[in-house]
N, C-alpha and C positions, 0 to 999 in steps of 0.2 A: 493572502494568497497561499494556496497549498502547492508545494513543489516536490511531489514524490518523483523518484527516479524510475524504478522498475516496480510495477504492481503485479503481484501474482494473483490471478483470479481464483476464487474458491467457489465451492458449492455448485460445480457444473456449469458455471458461466462460460460462454463461448464468445469469442470476438467475431464480429461481422466482417472484419477485414481479414482476408485469407492469409496474408503474410504474417500478421500478428498471431493468428491462430496457429500457423505452422511453427512459429517461434515458440509459442507456449507449449505446443505438443512435443517439440524437440527437447525443450528445457525441463519438462515435467519431472523426469527422474532426479533432477538436481534441486527441486523446489525446497526440500527440507534443509539442504545445505545453504542455498541462497537466502532463505528467510532469516538465517542467523547473521547475515551481513547488514550493517546499518543502512545501506543505501537501498535495500530491497524491502518492500512492505506488501502485506497481503491486502486484498480488497476489503476484507473484514476489519483489519486494523485501520485502514484509511477511513472507512465509514464511521467507526467509533470515534476516531479523532475529530472528524468533521463535525459530528454531532456535539461533542464536548466543547469544541471551540465556538460553535454557534451559540451554545447555552452560556458558556462562561467567559468567552473572549480569550485573547492571547496577547502577550506583551509585545510581540514582534509582528510586523506586517507580512513577512514571508516565513513560511514554516516548511523546513526540509524534512526528508524521510526520517532522519534520526529523531528529530523532535516529535514527528507524527507518531512514531512507534511509542515513545514515552507517554505522550498524551493518551493514546489508546489504552494503555495499561493502567491508567489512574482509576481509582475507585469512584 
């Protein structure tokens, strides 16, 4: 089970939920700072991590944002 906390959308992706999109728009100036926190992950990092776990498996049943970031950076 993937358990990201905050996902920063990339590449022009917009939420269909107005409140979420408003939140993303307000927080956009802080995205570079937020992405340095372990609990925040980008949509690209999440996608890469999900593909790697699907291909290779993972030793724990629940994967938090911190581990997802590490998995996404593996070669």
